C-alpha positions in Angstrom: -37.5 6.9 -9.1 -37.6 4.5 -6.1 -35.2 4.4 -3.2 -35.2 2.1 -0.2 -34.4 3.2 3.4 -34.7 1.6 6.8 -37.2 4.3 8.0 -39.1 7.1 6.2 -40.7 10.0 8.1 -43.3 12.3 6.7 -43.5 16.0 6.8 -45.6 16.1 10.0 -43.4 13.8 12.1 -42.6 15.1 15.6 -39.1 15.3 17.2 -39.9 12.6 19.8 -40.8 10.0 17.2 -37.6 10.7 15.2 -35.5 10.6 18.4 -37.0 7.2 19.6 -36.1 5.6 16.3 -32.8 7.1 15.4 -31.0 8.6 18.4 -32.2 6.7 21.4 -30.2 3.5 20.5 -27.1 5.6 20.2 -27.5 7.1 23.6 -28.1 3.6 25.1 -24.9 2.4 23.5 -23.1 5.5 24.8 -24.1 4.6 28.4 -23.0 1.0 27.8 -19.6 2.1 26.8 -19.9 2.2 23.0 -19.2 5.0 20.5 -21.8 6.5 18.1 -22.0 9.0 15.2 -25.1 10.8 14.1 -25.1 13.3 11.3 -27.7 15.1 9.2 -27.2 15.2 5.4 -29.1 17.0 2.7 -29.1 20.1 0.4 -29.1 23.6 1.7 -32.3 24.7 3.4 -33.7 21.2 3.9 -33.9 21.4 7.7 -30.7 19.8 9.0 -30.0 22.3 11.8 -33.7 22.3 12.8 -33.6 18.5 13.1 -30.5 18.6 15.3 -31.4 21.6 17.5 -35.2 21.8 17.4 -37.4 24.8 17.9 -39.0 26.5 21.0 -41.4 24.1 22.6 -40.1 21.1 20.6 -36.5 20.3 21.2 -34.4 18.5 18.6 -32.2 15.5 18.8 -29.4 17.2 20.6 -31.3 18.4 23.7 -33.2 15.1 23.9 -29.9 13.1 23.9 -28.6 15.2 26.7 -31.8 14.9 28.7 -31.8 11.1 28.3 -28.1 10.9 29.4 -28.7 12.9 32.7 -32.0 11.2 33.4 -30.2 7.8 33.3 -27.0 8.6 35.2 -28.2 11.5 37.4 -28.0 9.8 40.8 -24.7 8.1 39.9 -22.6 11.1 38.8 -19.2 11.7 40.4 -18.2 15.0 41.9 -16.6 17.5 39.7 -12.9 16.9 38.7 -13.0 13.3 40.0 -12.6 12.5 36.3 -9.9 14.5 34.5 -9.3 14.4 30.8 -5.7 14.5 29.6 -4.4 15.9 26.3 -4.1 12.5 24.7 -7.8 11.6 24.4 -7.6 9.7 27.7 -9.1 10.1 31.2 -7.7 9.7 34.7 -9.4 9.3 38.2 -8.4 11.7 41.0 -9.0 11.1 44.7 -11.4 13.2 46.7 -8.6 15.5 48.1 -7.2 16.2 44.6 -10.6 16.8 43.2 -11.4 19.3 46.1 -8.2 21.1 45.5 -8.9 21.2 41.8 -12.3 22.7 42.4 -10.9 25.4 44.7 -8.2 26.2 42.2 -10.6 26.5 39.3 -12.9 28.7 41.3 -10.2 31.3 41.8 -8.5 31.2 38.3 -9.9 33.5 35.6 -10.5 30.7 33.1 -13.5 29.3 31.4 -15.9 28.3 34.2 -18.6 25.7 34.1 -22.0 27.4 33.9 -23.8 27.4 37.2 -27.1 26.2 35.8 -29.1 28.1 38.4 -30.6 30.5 35.8 -31.6 29.2 32.3 -31.3 31.5 29.4 -34.8 32.2 28.1 -33.5 32.1 24.6 -33.3 28.3 24.7 -35.3 27.4 27.8 -38.2 26.0 25.8 -35.9 23.8 23.7 -34.7 21.8 26.7 -38.0 21.6 28.5 -38.5 18.0 27.6 -41.3 16.2 29.6 -40.6 12.7 28.4 -38.1 11.7 31.1 -36.6 9.1 28.8 -34.1 6.7 30.5 -31.7 4.0 29.4 -32.2 0.4 30.4 -29.7 -1.6 32.5 -27.6 1.3 33.8 -24.7 0.0 36.0 -25.5 1.3 39.5 -22.0 0.4 40.8 -20.3 2.9 38.5 -19.8 6.6 38.7 -20.2 8.8 35.6 -18.8 12.0 34.3 -20.0 13.9 31.2 -17.8 16.2 29.1 -18.9 18.2 26.0 -17.0 20.0 23.3 -18.1 21.9 20.2 -16.0 22.4 17.0 -16.7 23.5 13.5 -15.0 22.6 10.2 -14.8 25.8 8.1 -13.0 25.8 4.7 -11.4 22.5 5.7 -10.0 24.0 9.0 -11.0 23.0 12.5 -12.0 25.7 15.0 -12.9 25.4 18.7 -16.2 27.2 19.3 -15.9 27.0 23.1 -12.5 28.7 23.1 -12.4 32.1 24.9 -11.1 34.5 22.3 -10.3 38.1 23.0 -12.5 39.1 20.1 -15.2 37.8 17.9 -13.5 36.0 15.0 -16.6 36.2 12.8 -17.7 39.8 13.2 -15.3 42.7 12.4 -13.6 44.5 15.3 -14.6 48.2 15.8 -12.4 50.9 17.2 -13.3 54.0 19.3 -14.2 56.0 16.2 -17.0 53.5 15.4 -15.2 52.3 12.2 -13.8 48.9 11.5 -10.1 48.4 11.9 -7.8 47.5 9.1 -7.4 44.0 7.8 -3.8 43.9 9.2 -5.1 44.3 12.8 -7.1 41.1 12.6 -5.7 38.1 14.4 -7.3 35.1 12.7 -8.5 32.3 15.1 -6.1 29.5 15.5 -7.2 26.3 13.8 -6.8 22.9 15.6 -5.0 19.9 14.3 -6.1 16.2 14.3 -4.1 13.6 16.2 -4.3 9.9 16.7 -4.3 8.3 20.2 -2.9 5.0 21.3 -6.1 3.2 20.3 -5.9 4.7 16.8 -8.9 7.0 17.4 -8.8 10.5 15.9 -9.3 13.5 18.2 -8.9 17.3 18.1 -5.8 18.3 20.0 -6.1 21.3 22.3 -9.9 21.3 22.1 -11.9 22.8 25.1 -13.8 20.0 26.9 -16.2 21.2 29.7 -17.6 18.9 32.4 -21.3 19.3 32.8 -23.7 18.0 35.4 -27.2 18.7 33.9 -29.1 19.0 30.7 -29.4 22.8 31.1 -25.7 23.2 31.8 -24.7 21.1 28.7 -27.1 22.9 26.4 -25.9 26.3 27.6 -22.4 25.3 26.6 -23.7 24.2 23.2 -25.7 27.5 22.8 -22.6 29.6 23.6 -20.7 27.8 20.8 -23.7 28.0 18.5 -23.6 31.8 18.6 -20.0 31.7 17.2 -20.7 29.3 14.4 -20.5 30.8 10.9 -23.8 31.4 9.1 -24.7 33.6 6.1 -27.6 34.7 4.1 -27.9 33.2 0.6 -30.5 33.1 -2.1 -31.8 29.8 -0.9 -31.5 30.1 2.9 -31.6 33.1 5.1 -29.4 31.4 7.8 -27.3 29.0 5.8 -24.6 27.1 7.8 -21.2 27.8 6.2 -19.4 25.1 8.2 -19.9 21.6 9.6 -20.8 21.7 13.3 -19.6 18.8 15.5 -21.0 18.5 19.1 -19.1 15.8 21.0 -20.4 14.2 24.2 -17.9 12.1 26.1 -19.1 9.8 29.0 -16.4 8.6 31.4 -17.4 5.8 33.9 -15.4 3.9 36.5 -16.5 1.3 39.1 -16.7 1.8 42.8 -14.5 -0.1 45.3 -15.6 -3.0 47.4 -17.1 -0.7 50.1 -19.1 1.2 47.5 -17.7 4.5 48.7 -14.8 5.5 46.5 -13.9 5.2 42.9 -11.3 2.7 41.8 -8.0 4.4 40.8 -7.1 1.8 38.2 -7.0 3.3 34.8 -7.7 0.0 33.0 -11.1 0.0 34.6 -12.1 3.4 33.2 -14.4 3.4 30.1 -14.6 6.4 27.9 -17.3 6.4 25.2 -18.2 9.2 22.8 -21.3 10.3 20.9 -20.7 12.8 18.0 -23.7 14.8 16.7 -22.8 16.4 13.4 -24.8 19.1 11.6 -23.4 19.0 8.1 -23.5 22.1 5.9 -25.8 21.6 2.9 -24.6 21.0 -0.6 -25.5 23.8 -3.0 -25.1 25.0 -6.5 -23.6 28.3 -7.0 -25.7 28.9 -10.1 -28.8 29.0 -7.8 -27.3 30.6 -4.7 -25.6 33.4 -6.7 -22.6 33.1 -4.3 -19.6 35.4 -4.8 -16.3 36.0 -3.0 -16.1 34.3 0.4 -19.5 32.7 -0.1 -18.3 31.1 -3.3 -15.2 29.8 -1.6 -17.2 28.4 1.3 -19.6 26.6 -1.1 -16.7 25.1 -2.9 -15.1 23.7 0.3 -18.5 22.4 1.5 -19.1 20.6 -1.7 -15.6 19.2 -1.8 -15.8 17.8 1.8 -19.2 16.2 1.0 -17.8 14.7 -2.2 -14.9 13.2 -0.2 -17.4 11.7 2.3 -19.3 10.2 -0.6 -16.0 8.8 -2.1 -15.0 7.2 1.2 -18.4 5.5 1.6 -18.2 4.2 -2.0 -14.7 2.8 -1.5 -15.8 1.1 1.8 -18.7 -0.4 -0.1 -16.5 -1.7 -2.9 -14.0 -3.2 -0.4 -16.8 -5.1 1.4 -18.7 -6.2 -1.7 -15.7 -7.4 -3.8 -13.3 -8.4 -1.0 -10.6 -6.0 -2.1 -8.4 -3.7 0.1 -8.5 -0.4 -1.7 -7.2 2.5 0.2 -10.0 4.8 1.6 -9.1 8.5 1.1 -9.9 9.7 4.6 -7.1 12.4 4.6 -8.6 14.2 1.7 -10.9 16.1 4.0 -10.8 17.0 7.7 -14.4 15.8 8.1 -13.7 12.2 7.0 -10.3 12.2 8.7 -11.9 13.1 12.1 -14.4 10.2 11.9 -12.1 7.7 10.3 -12.4 5.3 13.3 -16.2 5.2 13.0 -16.0 4.2 9.4 -13.4 1.6 10.3 -15.8 -0.1 12.7 -15.2 1.6 16.1 -18.9 2.5 16.6 -22.3 2.7 15.2 -23.1 5.3 12.5 -26.6 6.7 11.8 -27.5 9.2 9.0 -30.6 11.3 8.7 -31.3 12.4 5.2 -33.3 15.7 5.0 -35.2 16.2 1.8 -36.8 19.4 0.7 -40.0 18.8 -1.3 -39.5 21.9 -3.5 -39.5 21.2 -7.2 -36.4 23.3 -7.7 -34.4 20.9 -5.5 -35.5 17.8 -7.4 -32.2 16.9 -9.1 -30.1 17.6 -6.0 -32.5 15.6 -3.8 -32.2 12.6 -6.2 -28.4 12.6 -5.8 -28.7 12.9 -2.0 -31.1 9.9 -1.8 -29.0 7.9 -4.2 -26.0 8.4 -2.0 -28.0 7.7 1.2 -29.4 4.4 -0.2 -25.9 3.3 -1.2 -24.5 4.0 2.4 -26.9 1.4 3.8 -24.8 -1.4 2.2 -21.8 -0.5 4.3 -21.5 -2.3 7.7 -19.2 -0.6 10.1 -20.5 -1.4 13.7 -18.9 -4.0 15.8 -19.2 -4.7 19.5 -16.8 -3.2 22.1 -15.9 -5.3 25.1 -16.1 -3.6 28.5 -13.4 -4.4 31.1 -14.4 -6.7 34.0 -13.8 -5.3 37.5 -14.4 -8.6 39.3 -16.3 -6.9 42.2 -19.7 -7.9 43.6 -22.6 -6.2 41.8 -25.0 -4.1 43.8 -22.4 -3.1 46.4 -23.3 0.6 46.4 -26.9 0.1 47.7 -26.0 -2.7 50.0 -23.3 -0.7 51.8 -25.6 2.3 51.9 -28.4 0.2 53.4 -26.0 -1.2 56.0 -25.0 2.2 57.2 -28.6 3.4 57.4 -29.6 0.3 59.4 -26.7 0.8 61.8 -27.6 4.4 62.4 -31.2 3.4 63.0 -30.3 0.8 65.6 -28.0 3.1 67.4 -30.7 5.7 67.6 -33.2 3.1 68.9 -30.7 2.2 71.7 -30.7 5.9 72.7 -27.0 6.3 73.1 -25.1 9.0 71.3 -22.9 7.8 68.5 -19.7 9.7 69.4 -17.1 8.3 71.9 -17.4 11.0 74.6 -21.1 10.4 75.1 -20.6 6.7 75.1 -18.0 7.0 77.9 -20.3 9.3 79.8 -23.2 7.0 79.6 -21.1 4.0 80.7 -19.8 5.9 83.9 -23.3 7.1 84.7 -24.7 3.5 84.3 -22.1 2.2 86.8 -22.8 5.0 89.3 -26.5 4.4 89.1 -26.1 0.7 90.0 -24.1 1.5 93.2 -26.0 2.1 96.5 -26.3 5.7 97.6 -23.8 6.9 100.2 -25.3 8.0 103.6 -25.1 11.5 104.9 -21.6 11.6 106.5 -21.5 14.6 108.8 -19.4 14.3 112.1 -20.6 16.7 114.6 -18.9 15.1 117.6 -15.7 13.1 118.1 -17.6 10.5 120.0 -20.2 10.0 117.2 -20.4 6.2 116.7 -23.3 6.0 114.2 -22.0 7.9 111.2 -18.8 5.9 110.7 -20.5 2.4 110.8 -23.1 3.6 108.3 -20.4 4.8 106.0 -18.5 1.6 106.4 -21.6 -0.5 105.6 -22.4 1.6 102.5 -18.8 1.2 101.2 -19.0 -2.5 101.8 -22.2 -2.7 99.8 -20.6 -0.7 97.0 -17.6 -3.0 97.1 -19.8 -6.0 96.8 -21.7 -4.4 93.9 -18.4 -3.6 92.2 -17.2 -7.1 92.6 -20.4 -8.4 91.2 -20.2 -6.0 88.2 -16.6 -7.0 87.7 -17.6 -10.7 87.6 -20.4 -9.9 85.1 -18.0 -7.9 83.0 -15.5 -10.7 83.1 -18.1 -13.2 82.1 -19.3 -10.9 79.4 -15.7 -10.4 78.2 -15.1 -14.2 78.3 -18.3 -14.8 76.3 -17.3 -12.0 73.9 -13.9 -13.6 73.5 -15.4 -16.9 72.9 -17.8 -15.5 70.4 -14.9 -13.6 68.7 -12.9 -16.8 68.6 -15.7 -18.7 67.1 -16.3 -15.8 64.7 -12.6 -15.8 63.9 -12.6 -19.5 63.3 -15.7 -19.3 61.1 -14.0 -16.4 59.2 -10.8 -18.4 58.8 -12.8 -21.3 57.5 -14.7 -19.1 55.3 -11.5 -17.5 54.1 -10.0 -20.8 53.5 -13.2 -21.9 51.6 -13.1 -18.6 49.7 -9.4 -19.1 49.0 -10.1 -22.6 47.7 -12.9 -21.3 45.6 -10.8 -18.4 44.4 -7.9 -20.7 43.5 -10.4 -22.9 41.6 -11.8 -19.9 39.9 -8.3 -18.7 39.1 -7.4 -22.1 37.7 -10.6 -22.0 35.7 -9.8 -18.5 34.6 -6.3 -19.5 33.7 -7.7 -22.5 31.8 -10.2 -20.3 30.0 -7.4 -17.8 29.2 -5.3 -20.6 27.8 -8.4 -21.8 25.9 -9.0 -18.2 24.8 -5.4 -17.8 23.6 -5.6 -21.1 21.8 -8.8 -20.1 20.1 -7.3 -16.7 19.3 -4.3 -18.4 17.7 -6.7 -20.7 15.9 -8.7 -17.7 14.8 -5.6 -16.0 13.5 -4.5 -19.2 11.8 -8.0 -19.5 10.2 -7.9 -15.9 9.3 -4.5 -16.4 7.7 -5.8 -19.4 5.8 -8.9 -17.5 4.8 -6.7 -14.7 3.5 -4.6 -17.1 1.6 -7.7 -18.8 0.2 -9.1 -15.4 -0.8 -5.9 -14.5 -2.5 -5.9 -17.9 -4.2 -9.5 -17.5 -5.2 -8.7 -14.1 -6.6 -5.8 -15.5 -8.6 -8.0 -18.4 -9.8 -10.7 -16.0 -10.8 -8.2 -13.9 -12.7 -6.8 -17.0 -14.4 -10.4 -18.0 -15.1 -11.2 -14.6 -16.7 -7.9 -14.8 -18.7 -8.7 -18.3 -19.9 -12.3 -17.3 -20.8 -11.0 -14.4 -22.8 -8.4 -16.7 -24.4 -11.1 -19.3 -25.1 -13.3 -16.6 -26.6 -10.5 -15.3 -28.8 -9.7 -18.9 -29.9 -13.3 -19.6 -30.6 -13.5 -16.5 -32.7 -10.4 -17.4 -34.5 -11.7 -21.0 -35.1 -15.0 -19.5 -36.4 -13.0 -17.2 -38.7 -10.9 -20.2 -39.9 -14.0 -22.3 -40.4 -15.7 -19.5 -42.5 -12.5 -19.1 -44.5 -12.3 -22.8 -45.0 -15.9 -22.9 -46.2 -15.3 -20.1 -48.6 -12.1 -21.8 -49.8 -14.0 -25.1 -50.2 -16.7 -23.4 -52.2 -14.1 -21.6 -54.3 -12.2 -24.9 -54.9 -15.4 -26.7 -55.7 -16.2 -24.1 -58.3 -12.7 -24.3 -59.7 -12.8 -28.1 -59.7 -16.2 -28.1 -61.5 -15.0 -25.5 -64.0 -11.7 -27.4 -64.6 -13.6 -30.7 -64.9 -16.0 -29.2 -67.4 -13.1 -27.7 -69.3 -11.1 -31.0 -69.4 -14.2 -32.9 -70.4 -14.7 -30.7 -73.4 -11.0 -30.9 -74.2 -11.1 -34.6 -74.0 -14.2 -34.8 -76.1 -12.5 -32.5 -78.7 -9.3 -34.5 -78.7 -11.2 -37.8 -79.0 -13.2 -36.4 -81.9 -10.0 -35.2 -83.6 -8.3 -38.5 -83.0 -11.3 -40.4 -84.5 -11.3 -38.1 -87.5 -7.5 -38.6 -88.0 -7.9 -42.4 -87.7 -10.8 -42.3 -90.2 -8.7 -40.3 -92.6 -5.7 -42.7 -92.3 -8.0 -45.6 -92.8 -9.5 -44.1 -95.9 -6.0 -43.4 -97.3 -5.0 -47.0 -96.7 -8.2 -48.2 -98.4 -7.5 -45.9 -101.4 -3.9 -47.1 -101.7 -5.1 -50.7 -101.5 -7.6 -50.0 -104.2 -5.1 -48.3 -106.4 -2.6 -51.2 -105.8 -5.3 -53.7 -106.7 -6.1 -51.8 -109.9 -2.4 -51.7 -110.9 -2.0 -55.4 -110.2 -5.0 -56.5 -112.2 -4.6 -54.0 -115.1 -3.2 -55.5 -118.4 0.4 -54.8 -119.2 -0.2 -53.7 -122.8 -2.8 -51.2 -121.8 -0.6 -49.7 -119.2 0.2 -46.0 -120.1 3.8 -45.2 -120.6 5.1 -42.8 -118.0 6.8 -39.9 -119.8 10.2 -38.8 -118.8 11.0 -35.7 -116.9 11.9 -33.8 -120.1 8.7 -34.8 -121.8 6.8 -33.9 -118.7 8.1 -30.4 -119.1 7.1 -30.2 -122.7 3.8 -31.9 -122.6 1.0 -31.3 -120.2 0.5 -34.1 -117.7 -2.7 -35.9 -118.2 -4.8 -36.6 -115.2 -6.6 -39.7 -114.4 -10.3 -39.8 -114.7 -12.0 -39.0 -111.5 -13.8 -41.9 -110.0 -17.5 -41.9 -109.8 -19.1 -41.0 -106.5 -19.1 -43.5 -103.8 -22.1 -45.7 -104.0 -25.0 -44.8 -101.7 -23.4 -41.4 -101.0 -25.2 -38.2 -101.8 -23.7 -36.1 -104.6 -21.2 -33.5 -103.5 -22.3 -30.0 -104.2 -19.5 -27.6 -104.1 -20.5 -24.1 -103.1 -18.6 -20.9 -102.7 -19.9 -19.0 -99.7 -19.0 -15.5 -98.5 -16.7 -15.3 -95.5 -18.3 -14.7 -92.2 -15.9 -12.0 -91.4 -18.2 -9.2 -92.5 -19.2 -6.9 -89.7 -16.6 -8.3 -87.2 -13.2 -7.0 -86.0 -10.3 -9.2 -87.1 -6.6 -9.6 -86.3 -4.8 -10.3 -89.6 -1.6 -12.1 -88.6 0.8 -12.1 -91.6 4.3 -13.3 -90.7 7.1 -11.4 -92.4 8.4 -14.7 -93.9 5.4 -15.0 -96.3 6.0 -14.4 -100.0 3.7 -12.3 -102.3 1.7 -14.6 -104.6 0.7 -11.8 -107.1 -2.5 -13.7 -107.8 -5.8 -12.1 -108.7 -7.6 -13.7 -105.7 -6.2 -12.3 -102.5 -7.6 -12.8 -99.0 -9.1 -9.5 -97.9 -10.8 -8.8 -94.5 -12.2 -5.2 -94.0 -11.6 -3.4 -90.7 -8.8 -5.8 -89.8 -5.7 -5.0 -87.7 -2.7 -6.3 -89.5 0.2 -7.5 -87.3 3.4 -9.3 -88.0 3.3 -11.0 -84.6 0.3 -11.7 -82.4 0.1 -9.5 -79.3 -2.3 -9.3 -76.3 -3.0 -5.7 -77.0 -4.2 -6.4 -80.6 -6.2 -9.5 -79.5 -8.0 -7.5 -76.8 -9.5 -5.2 -79.4 -10.9 -7.9 -81.7 -13.0 -11.0 -81.5 -11.7 -12.9 -84.5 -8.2 -14.1 -85.5 -6.7 -15.1 -88.9 -3.2 -16.5 -89.5 -1.8 -16.5 -93.1 0.4 -19.6 -93.5 2.4 -20.6 -96.6 3.9 -23.9 -97.4 5.3 -25.8 -100.5 2.9 -28.3 -101.9 3.9 -31.7 -103.3 3.9 -30.5 -106.9 6.3 -27.6 -106.1 3.6 -24.9 -105.9 3.0 -22.5 -103.0 0.0 -23.3 -101.0 -1.5 -20.6 -98.8 -3.7 -21.6 -95.8 -5.9 -19.1 -93.9 -6.3 -20.5 -90.3 -9.2 -18.8 -88.5 -10.2 -18.8 -84.9 -12.3 -17.1 -82.1 -10.7 -14.7 -79.6 -12.0 -15.0 -76.0 -10.9 -13.7 -72.6 -9.4 -16.1 -70.1 -10.1 -16.3 -66.3 -6.7 -14.8 -65.5 -7.5 -11.6 -67.5 -5.5 -12.6 -70.7 -6.6 -13.5 -74.3 -6.8 -16.9 -75.9 -7.5 -18.1 -79.5 -9.5 -21.2 -80.4 -9.0 -22.3 -84.1 -12.2 -23.2 -85.8 -11.5 -23.6 -89.6 -8.9 -23.5 -92.4 -9.2 -22.0 -95.9 -6.7 -23.2 -98.5 -5.6 -21.1 -101.5 -3.5 -23.0 -104.1 -1.9 -21.8 -107.4 -1.2 -24.3 -110.3 0.6 -24.0 -113.7 -1.7 -24.1 -116.8 0.7 -26.6 -118.4 0.2 -29.2 -115.8 -2.1 -32.3 -116.1 -5.8 -31.8 -116.2 -8.4 -34.0 -114.9 -10.4 -35.9 -117.6 -13.7 -34.4 -118.4 -15.0 -37.4 -120.2 -16.8 -40.0 -118.2 -15.2 -43.2 -117.4 -15.6 -46.2 -119.7 -18.7 -48.0 -118.7 -17.3 -51.2 -120.1 -14.6 -51.3 -117.6 -15.1 -53.3 -114.5 -15.3 -51.7 -111.1 -11.8 -52.6 -110.3 -10.6 -51.0 -113.6 -12.5 -47.9 -112.7 -10.7 -47.7 -109.4 -7.4 -47.7 -111.3 -8.2 -44.3 -112.7 -7.4 -42.8 -109.3 -4.0 -41.3 -108.6 -2.6 -39.5 -105.6 -4.6 -37.1 -103.5 -3.1 -34.0 -105.0 -4.4 -34.8 -108.5 -8.0 -35.1 -107.5 -8.8 -31.4 -106.8 -7.7 -28.3 -108.6 -9.2 -25.8 -106.2 -9.4 -25.7 -102.4 -12.8 -26.2 -100.7 -13.7 -24.6 -97.3 -14.7 -27.3 -94.8 -15.4 -27.7 -91.2 -14.7 -30.5 -88.8 -17.6 -33.0 -88.6 -19.0 -32.3 -92.1 -21.1 -34.9 -93.8 -19.5 -34.6 -97.3 -17.4 -37.8 -96.8 -13.9 -38.8 -95.9 -12.5 -37.4 -99.1 -13.0 -33.9 -98.0 -12.7 -34.1 -94.2 -8.9 -34.4 -94.1 -8.6 -30.7 -95.2 -10.1 -29.4 -92.0 -7.7 -30.1 -89.2 -8.8 -28.9 -85.8 -6.5 -27.4 -83.3 
């Protein structure tokens, strides 16, 4: 099994290396006003909580994130309660007076107070003792910052505030004075929190405790206080197994300073509130291994269900991005996915740390975890967030501070006090020091003429000095007025210049805004066109798929039709060949029969011509007298002498052969109209089926057929013909008979004419010998069995008529 990840850490990796690769970019984005989500995922006992929290002497990701935040914004933090979070996931800025009143009010109220941070709990002191002093780059020095933390858990798909001050411990049972646990009815379950959506469509936990912190120690102390309330239990696989999902939220509020660099701007539009969520997911577990029962079994079921919902949401997001569809993501199926819905929709960067236990028992579960983690890399959710522009001069904080320090230094060098009373005192003293001293004015006598003139002289000197000072002051005032006027004119010109520049900049900004609006409209139009094109492409793709399916079905149908056509053509070719062969045989048979018939007719004509010739050339006196009908009855009719054999023809050898019906099954067809002949010779076929009418059932049992046919001969006697044939099966499943030969049985009266036994007169010429012939019926007294195509001559072939 191979899985690909962006970074893989070994078993000996230190927390600092993991923090620099995974969490440090998220903290930098937080300081720059962007949201982030970091969660640990894995099976139970794989080290998720250790990765997030750390161990004594080696802090995890959470304390290192806090340390980097306060190292970066430490000198730029606002005083407490300058930033005030509202109950709608927003933040306001208070003036210094309101913040001071808020601080005094919170100090006297018995509510959750922010930890002092003077004394660090030794239980976690080693975890936050990070010596790296990691800082973020490009921190805005003209902003003031405020950090707020909150800690919640998702237990059995309910959200609980771990920082809420409850009158009792909701996890451990409450004990009464008798040192026994109270009844179940006395328990007041902790109130679960609900999720709400703010005006920016971000999800937040309503009524959650959010504490403002000023240092790493203070923030981690808040986390540790909530960690003690988190639900843990002992299972077969983990002694301290987390039974809930822990979510530690860090919110960073920042606002710019005014133009003097002293106070925070009160405009709410200039305030930026970013958020970093650190999630310690509970591990997936199999109850068959943990042997969980009761509450532990219910907790395991809810944990696995929430993780399955997380996996389903990621898979749906991946499908929407890969295939361009807009399938609904089931965020609301779990509180965990519903809380971080805005992250998966693109309002921040998401990082996941997959913790894998190398134990062999966790092999299958670890494979599922890594398969899901590899799939999540294909989902892109981060997009930049624009920060508002304040329009003030950058670097004003330090410039104003440097100006005040320089002013104080110069005043100190001049030696004068800074307050007004000391300035007035020094000015009066300076004037008095410039006047000449007054003489000793003591009048001892009325007639003393020296003291008064000295006093008058001193006063005159002082008057002159005062006039001189007044002139100098007037000159100085005039010069100062002139300088002020020049300064005012220069200021006015500079103001005019700045107003012109400002108006130009405003025009430029207005033009840029118009251009921006135009481009935004153009972007919307293009997005609308893109959406239409995507829908059109989707429709075309659907039509393409349908047409391809239809084409495939038509192709299959054509292939089936072509195969059917080939089979039909082969069948028709076979039938045509068979029919052709059958008709060729039939035509040959008919042609042979026709030839035989014509030959017989031709022979009969020849015989008649010969007899006619003999009659014509025979002498009249030797012509025999034809007896009358009465005499014919009394006297036997004499037959004519049979002619000699045809010249050059072999002698006819009559033979009586046995019927071939022996050993075969026959159908003896005797119509009921036949008359009994009562002759000694009767046709007899053994093992025959005698029927009065031919039937298919009888034909199916036999392979030979014989029809007994009677007709009246020319001499008035009954002639019996035995018509034989072969029985064969037809292609349609029926029976057919093909006639092959005819046997004739004829009965004659003994009083009739007989054929002459004496040879013909040799003295007679050939023509006279031909006159001895009579009709065909007088030439044979018995029937002879023949077949079509016999070589005995035309005199015998006319008895065998084919079908």
